[in-house]
C-alpha positions as CSV (number, residue, x, y, z in Angstrom):
1,M,-10.8,-68.6,-4.0
2,G,-14.3,-67.4,-3.3
3,H,-16.9,-70.2,-2.0
4,G,-19.2,-69.1,-4.7
5,A,-16.5,-70.5,-7.3
6,S,-15.8,-73.6,-5.3
7,R,-19.3,-74.6,-5.4
8,L,-19.6,-73.4,-9.1
9,R,-16.6,-75.6,-9.7
10,R,-18.3,-78.6,-7.7
11,L,-21.2,-78.2,-9.7
12,V,-19.6,-78.5,-13.1
13,H,-17.3,-81.3,-11.8
14,E,-20.9,-83.1,-10.8
15,V,-22.4,-82.4,-13.8
16,A,-19.4,-84.1,-16.1
17,K,-19.4,-86.9,-14.1
18,F,-23.2,-87.2,-14.5
19,G,-23.0,-86.8,-18.2
20,A,-20.9,-89.3,-18.2
21,V,-22.7,-92.0,-16.6
22,G,-25.9,-90.8,-18.7
23,G,-24.1,-90.2,-21.9
24,A,-22.7,-94.4,-21.2
25,G,-26.8,-95.0,-19.9
26,V,-28.3,-93.6,-23.2
27,L,-26.1,-95.7,-25.6
28,V,-27.3,-98.6,-23.3
29,N,-30.8,-97.5,-24.1
30,L,-30.3,-96.6,-27.5
31,L,-28.5,-100.1,-28.4
32,V,-31.4,-102.5,-26.0
33,F,-33.7,-100.4,-28.2
34,N,-32.3,-101.1,-31.3
35,L,-31.7,-104.5,-30.6
36,V,-35.1,-105.3,-29.3
37,R,-36.7,-103.7,-32.4
38,H,-34.5,-105.4,-34.1
39,V,-35.0,-109.2,-32.7
40,T,-38.7,-109.1,-32.0
41,D,-42.4,-107.8,-33.4
42,L,-42.8,-105.8,-29.6
43,P,-44.1,-102.3,-30.4
44,V,-42.1,-99.5,-30.7
45,V,-43.2,-98.0,-26.9
46,R,-42.9,-101.5,-25.6
47,A,-39.6,-102.2,-27.1
48,S,-38.4,-98.8,-25.5
49,V,-39.6,-99.6,-22.1
50,I,-37.4,-102.6,-22.0
51,A,-34.4,-100.7,-23.2
52,T,-35.1,-97.9,-20.3
53,V,-35.3,-99.8,-17.1
54,V,-32.2,-101.9,-18.5
55,A,-30.7,-98.2,-19.0
56,I,-32.3,-97.5,-15.4
57,V,-30.4,-100.7,-13.6
58,F,-27.0,-98.9,-15.5
59,N,-27.3,-96.0,-14.0
60,Y,-28.1,-96.6,-10.8
61,V,-25.1,-98.5,-10.2
62,G,-23.1,-95.9,-11.9
63,F,-24.4,-92.9,-10.1
64,R,-24.6,-94.7,-6.5
65,Y,-20.7,-95.8,-7.1
66,F,-19.3,-92.7,-9.5
67,T,-21.2,-89.9,-9.5
68,Y,-22.4,-89.9,-6.4
69,R,-20.1,-92.3,-4.3
70,D,-19.1,-89.5,-1.4
71,R,-22.8,-89.0,-0.9
72,D,-24.6,-90.2,2.0
73,K,-25.3,-93.8,2.4
74,T,-26.9,-94.7,5.4
75,R,-30.4,-95.3,4.1
76,R,-30.2,-97.2,1.3
77,T,-33.4,-98.0,0.7
78,R,-34.9,-94.6,1.2
79,E,-32.4,-94.1,-1.5
80,M,-33.6,-96.8,-3.7
81,T,-37.2,-96.3,-3.2
82,L,-36.7,-92.0,-4.8
83,F,-34.5,-93.8,-7.3
84,L,-36.7,-95.9,-9.0
85,L,-39.7,-93.1,-8.3
86,F,-38.5,-90.5,-9.9
87,S,-36.8,-92.6,-12.7
88,A,-40.2,-93.9,-12.9
89,V,-41.5,-90.9,-13.8
90,G,-38.5,-89.9,-16.3
91,L,-39.3,-93.6,-17.9
92,V,-43.1,-91.5,-18.4
93,I,-41.3,-88.0,-20.0
94,E,-39.3,-90.1,-22.2
95,N,-42.0,-93.1,-23.3
96,G,-44.2,-90.7,-23.9
97,V,-42.4,-88.3,-26.2
98,L,-41.6,-91.4,-28.2
99,Y,-45.3,-92.2,-28.4
100,A,-46.7,-89.3,-29.1
101,A,-44.8,-89.1,-32.0
102,T,-45.2,-92.6,-32.8
103,Y,-48.9,-92.5,-32.5
104,G,-50.5,-88.9,-32.2
105,F,-48.4,-87.9,-35.4
106,G,-47.6,-91.0,-37.4
107,W,-43.7,-91.0,-37.5
108,D,-42.7,-94.4,-37.2
109,T,-39.7,-95.2,-39.4
110,P,-36.9,-96.7,-37.1
111,L,-35.2,-93.3,-37.9
112,Q,-37.9,-91.2,-36.4
113,N,-37.9,-93.7,-33.8
114,N,-34.5,-93.0,-33.1
115,I,-34.8,-89.5,-32.7
116,F,-37.8,-89.2,-30.6
117,K,-36.4,-91.6,-28.5
118,F,-33.5,-89.5,-28.2
119,L,-35.6,-86.5,-27.9
120,G,-37.3,-87.8,-24.9
121,I,-34.1,-89.3,-22.9
122,G,-32.8,-85.8,-23.4
123,I,-36.2,-83.8,-22.0
124,A,-36.4,-86.8,-19.2
125,T,-32.6,-86.0,-18.1
126,L,-32.9,-82.7,-17.0
127,F,-35.6,-83.9,-14.6
128,R,-33.4,-87.3,-13.4
129,F,-31.0,-84.8,-12.8
130,W,-32.7,-82.3,-10.8
131,S,-34.6,-85.2,-8.5
132,Y,-31.4,-87.2,-8.4
133,R,-29.5,-84.6,-6.8
134,S,-32.0,-83.0,-4.5
135,W,-33.8,-85.7,-3.3
136,V,-32.3,-89.4,-4.2
137,F,-28.4,-88.7,-3.8
138,R,-28.1,-86.2,-0.8
139,A,-25.4,-84.3,-0.1
140,L,-23.6,-84.6,3.3
141,P,-23.0,-81.3,5.3
142,P,-19.8,-80.3,4.6
143,P,-16.8,-81.0,7.2
144,E,-16.6,-77.6,8.3
145,A,-20.3,-77.2,9.3
146,V,-19.9,-80.7,11.3
147,A,-16.9,-79.4,12.8
148,D,-19.0,-75.6,13.9
149,A,-22.4,-77.9,15.1
150,E,-20.4,-79.9,17.8
151,P,-20.0,-77.5,20.2
152,I,-23.9,-76.8,20.0
153,L,-24.7,-80.5,19.9
154,K,-22.4,-81.0,22.9
155,G,-24.0,-78.2,24.8
156,E,-27.3,-79.5,24.3
157,R,-26.1,-82.9,25.6
158,A,-25.1,-81.2,28.8
159,R,-27.9,-79.3,29.0
160,R,-30.2,-82.0,28.7
161,S,-27.7,-84.3,31.2
162,R,-28.2,-81.9,33.9
163,A,-31.8,-81.8,33.4
164,G,-32.0,-85.5,33.9
165,Q,-33.2,-85.7,30.0
166,H,-32.3,-89.2,28.1
167,V,-28.9,-88.0,26.0
168,P,-28.2,-90.1,23.0
């Protein structure tokens, strides 16, 4: 099997795991949204923002410990900062769709709220998938790349040592 087929298989596996966590996150998001709408008098977009924040926390745990558990864990502060930044952008995308439908077009029945909430989640998910895999949960280099780089690193350390430079 070629290198391209292996990369495709890994990508399909990653998308499936992302989809499993994301699908559970969508359920959390919609359940919290409808619960908040049912038990409070909050406006629709505020209820949606609360639900999105709950889903973001749920998804971080799922992505870090299931979908991307094999990814670099050395810079958690950076990871969390980027996750929250890209999640906030996703929150704006998701709730912007709901806001436009509700206040721009007057589509404000519970069914319409759920349809546009779901549509917003879908659009934001595309952005989140790209940003999380590209920037937040960075892939570690493949083991063969590390093995290939080791002789280069040893040679650089030897060169620095001979030149009297500090060798880490």
